[in-house]
C-alpha positions, 0 to 999 in steps of 0.5 A: 593316638598322641602316644603313637604319634609321639613315637613317630616324631621321636622316630624321624628325629632319630632318622635324622640324626642316624643320617648324620652318623652315616655321613660321618661313618662314610668318611671312616669307610672311605678312608679305611677302603683304601688305605686300611687306616682307621682314622680316629680324627674323623671327629675332629675334622668334623668339628673343624668343618663346623669352625671353618663354616663360622670363620668364612660365614661370620668372620669373612661375611661370606654367604652361607652357600659359599661358606659351605663349600669353602669349609668343605674344601678346608676339611679336604685340604687337611686330609690331603696334607695329613696323608702326603705329609704323615701318612704316607711316610709311615707306610710299612709301619705297624697299624697301631703306630698310624692309629696312634698318629691319627689320635694325636692329629685329633688332639692337635686340632682340638688344641688349635681350635681352643686356641684361635676360638676358644672352648666356649660353645658357638652358634653358627649362622642360620642357613636352613630356616625355622619353618616346621616340617610335617609328615602327615600330623608328625612334626620334624625339625627343618634342620633335621629334615634337611640334614637327613635329605643332604646325607642321603643324597651325598651317600647315594652319589658315593654308592653311584660313583664307586660302582661307575666312576673310574676313580671309584673303581680304582679305590675298590681295586686298591682296596681289594689288592694293592699289588694287583692294583699296581700292576694294572697301572693304578696310581696307589699313592694317588687313590690314597691321597684322593680317599683321604681328601674326599673322606675328610671333606665329607666329615667336614661336610657333616660338621657343618649340618651337625653344627647347624642343629646343635651349635658347635664346640671343641668337644663336638668331635665326640660325635665321631666315636658314635660314628665309629660304632656305626663303621664297625657295626655296618662294616669297616669297608662298606658304604651300604653298611654305614647307611644301614647301621647309622640309621639303626644307631640313630634310631636306638640312641632317639628312643633310648634317650627319650624313653630311658633318658640320655644317660643310657644312649651311649650304654646301648650304643656301645652294647650293641657294638660289643654284641656285634664284635662278639657275634659278627666281628667283620659287621653286618655288610664288611668283608669276611676276610679268610687267611690260609695257614 
C-alpha cells in the first residue's frame, strides 16, 4: 500500500507539472494558430513573467495580487511590441527567417535579465501558502495543486472563448484561411496582434506559477523546450491537444525522474517527440493538411 500511495503522489505531482506544461504550450498554440509562426521565445517570455513578478512584488512592494496581473500585462506588452515592431514587418519572408528572429529574441531577453537581475537564482515572494493538500491519503504540494487548478481553469476559459467569443471565432477563421478572413471583413493584422498579446501574457502567467514552485533563474526558459514537445505531440494548432499532451508528458517525466533518475526525463520526453513525428507528424489532435499536386 505504501508503494501504491507513493506512486499516486508522484502521479499527482506529474499532473501538476503537466498542467504548467499545457499552459505554456497554449502560448505556442495561440500564436501559431493565428500567424503560423512558431515562437521559440515563449520560454524566455515565461522567464520574464517570473522576473516581472519579482520586480513588482519585491522591488516595488506591491501586493502579490496586484503584482500577478502586472506581470501578465508585462508579458502581453512584450508580445504586442514584438508582433507590431518585428513580426508584422516580416510578413512574406521565409518561415525560417521568422523562426530565427524568435530565437534571437529569446537570447536578447535572457541577456536583459542577466544584466538587470544577475545570473543567480531568485526565490519569489510566497503568495500561495505552504499548508499541505491531501487527496485521500495522498499528499500534494499546495503550490502544485493551486497551479494545476489555475492552469486547468485558464485552458477551459480559452476553449470556451474559441467556441463562443467573436475574437476567438475571428482567430479560428484567420487560422483556417487568411484570404477568406479578409474577405469577410476580419481585421487580420489585429488578430495577429491579439494572438501575440494573449499568448505572451499566458506564458508570463505560467512563469509566475512555475517560479513560485521552484524559483526563477535566467535558465528557466528551457522549460519552453518541454512545452514545445507538448505542442508537437498534441498538435500545433490544437488547444485540446496542448492540454492532453501536457498532462501525459508531465506524468512521463514524473515517473521516469522518480523511478529511473532525473537524467532520463529528457530522454523519454524527446523519445516520445521523435516517435510522434514518425507516426503522426501533425500531432494527436492537429489538423492534417492535404495539398493538391
